[in-house]
N, C-alpha and C positions, 0 to 999 in steps of 0.2 A: 503493500499500500505506499502511496507516495506521500499524500497529505490529507488531512480530514479537517473540514470546517463544519459549521451549523448545518448546512444543507448540500454539501457536495464533498466528494472524495476523489482523488486521483487513485486510479487502478491500473493494474496491468492485465493484457490479454494473454493467457498461456498458449501452448501450442495447439491445444484442443479447441481454441476459440472461447474459453471460458473466462468469465470475470467474476470475481468474488466480491460480493456486496459487504462493506465492512459491518462488523457486529453493531456498532452505535447506530448506523442507519436502518439496518434490520430491525433493530429494537424500536427505534422511533417510529418506524412506519409500521410496525407490527408484522413484519415478514417473517414467515416461518417455513422451514424446510418443507418443500413439497407444493407450496403456494405457486400459482401460475401468475405470471406478470405478463404486461403487454408492452412490447417493443416495437416502436415505430421510428421512421427517420423522415427528416423534412430538410429544407434547405438550411436550417439552423443547426442541424446534428442528430444525434441519437437520442431518444427519449425512451425511459423505462417508467412504467407506471403500474401500481397496484390496480386491481379491478376497482376497488372502491374510489381510488383517485380518478380512474377513466370515467366512470359513471357521474361522478361529481362534476368533472369537466363538461361532459355532455349536457347534464342539467343546467349548467350555467349558460352554455351556448342556446339552449332552447328557452331559458326562463324569460326572456323578453316577449316570447309569443304566447305566454301562458296567460290566459284572461284572469285579471285580478279576482279573488273571491270565487272562483270556480275550481272544481275539482276535475281535471281532465280524466281521471279515472271514473268518477262518476257518471260524466258525460258520456265516455265509451261504453259503459254498461247500459245506460239508458238507450243509446242508439241501438245496441245489439238486442236489447229486448224488444224494441220497437220492429226492428228487422225481423226478427223471429216471430213476432205476432203478425206480421204482414204475410210472411211466407207460410205459416202454418194456418192462418185464417182465425186466429184466437182474438 
């Protein structure tokens, strides 16, 4: 390990392409052996996220489109119930 700060660490890639996430960061992020992570790349570099972090990021992206005071889940359930009633003539 090269250097560790509050939210980043310098690491090395071994000959098998593996990178060790330092224990401090694993503990801070709640990452345990066997957990699946999401790895993506873009023009800014490589990004590694926990599933929880990825879900939160997507929720933040779509938050401006969510109607205030409405539950999109309740709305979806209502729409599906109406479709079922129309389909089955209830």
